[in-house]
C-alpha positions, 0 to 999 in steps of 0.5 A: 349792191353795186359799188360802181355805177354804169360809168365805172365810178364809185357810188356815193355809198361806196365813197363814204365807206372807202373814205372811212377806211382810207387812213385807218383800219375799222370794223364794220360797226366803226365804218357805219358810225364814221360814214353815217350809214346803216350797219346792214348796208355797210356790211353788205357793201364791205362784202361786195368791196372785198370780193371786188378787191377794193378792201381787205379784211384783217380780223374784224377790221377792213382796210383800203386796197390800192385799187380802191384808193386809185378810184377814190382819188380819181373821183376827187 
């Protein structure tokens, strides 16, 4: 699942997920509820985003990385 489109911008799904964890550390379940997305999609996206360095995992929770915050702000 791609989090970045062919122009180097965040996808709509990635924006929703990253916005959910922007100011708080959340579990995948909390992200799904906050973003209004299916849990399976959130889990898959969070795995991809963690491997890309956009989020980091602290126990069961995820937090936004500075790299993703810059991309999120760029798209605003």
